[in-house]
C-alpha positions in Angstrom: 45.5 34.8 -45.7 43.2 31.7 -44.8 41.8 30.1 -47.8 38.8 27.8 -48.0 41.2 24.8 -48.5 42.8 25.8 -45.1 39.3 26.0 -43.4 38.6 22.7 -44.8 41.7 21.0 -43.5 40.9 22.7 -40.0 37.5 21.3 -40.0 39.0 17.8 -40.5 41.6 18.3 -37.7 39.3 20.0 -35.2 35.7 18.9 -33.7 32.8 20.9 -35.1 29.9 21.9 -33.0 27.8 18.8 -34.4 30.6 16.6 -33.5 30.7 18.0 -29.9 26.8 17.8 -29.6 27.1 14.1 -30.7 29.9 13.4 -28.2 27.9 15.2 -25.4 24.8 13.1 -26.3 26.8 9.8 -26.1 28.6 10.9 -22.9 25.4 11.9 -21.1 23.7 8.6 -22.1 26.5 6.6 -20.7 26.9 8.6 -17.4 23.1 8.1 -17.0 23.2 4.3 -17.5 26.1 4.1 -15.1 24.4 6.1 -12.5 21.2 4.0 -12.9 23.1 0.6 -12.7 24.9 1.9 -9.5 21.7 2.9 -7.9 19.8 -0.4 -8.4 21.6 -2.2 -5.6 21.0 0.6 -3.3 17.4 0.7 -4.1 17.2 -3.0 -3.6 18.8 -2.8 -0.1 16.6 0.2 0.9 13.5 -1.7 -0.1 14.7 -4.7 2.0 15.5 -2.3 5.0 12.0 -0.8 4.6 10.4 -4.2 4.6 12.3 -5.2 7.7 11.4 -2.0 9.3 7.7 -2.4 8.6 8.0 -5.9 10.2 9.4 -4.6 13.3 6.8 -1.7 13.5 4.1 -4.2 13.0 5.5 -6.4 15.7 5.9 -3.7 18.3 2.5 -2.2 17.5 1.0 -5.6 18.1 2.9 -6.2 21.3 2.0 -2.7 22.6 -1.8 -3.2 21.8 -1.7 -6.5 23.5 0.0 -5.2 26.5 -2.4 -2.2 26.8 -5.4 -4.9 26.6 -3.8 -6.7 29.5 -3.3 -3.6 31.7 -7.1 -2.6 31.0 -8.1 -6.2 32.0 -6.0 -5.7 35.2 -7.2 -2.2 36.0 -10.9 -3.5 35.7 -10.3 -6.6 37.7 -8.7 -4.6 40.5 -11.2 -1.7 39.9 -8.5 0.9 39.3 -9.1 3.9 37.4 -7.0 4.2 34.3 -4.0 6.4 34.6 -4.2 9.5 32.4 -1.7 9.5 29.7 0.1 12.6 28.4 
């Protein structure tokens, strides 16, 4: 038959629920830190790519607007009706 002494010895050898909860908390914290640290460089690269993309879009928008103004001036000078866009 199992005695209280045997149970005490078993508790010393095996992890208790509290021990497992403490381990789980520590592991969760470590994993979260590792994930955050591994995501930081990815976020930095994405931010840089977004900045570059925004610059390209602004440049193309500016070029398109400038070209449209030039076409409008040519149409006006040649007295051409504007082409209907779809």
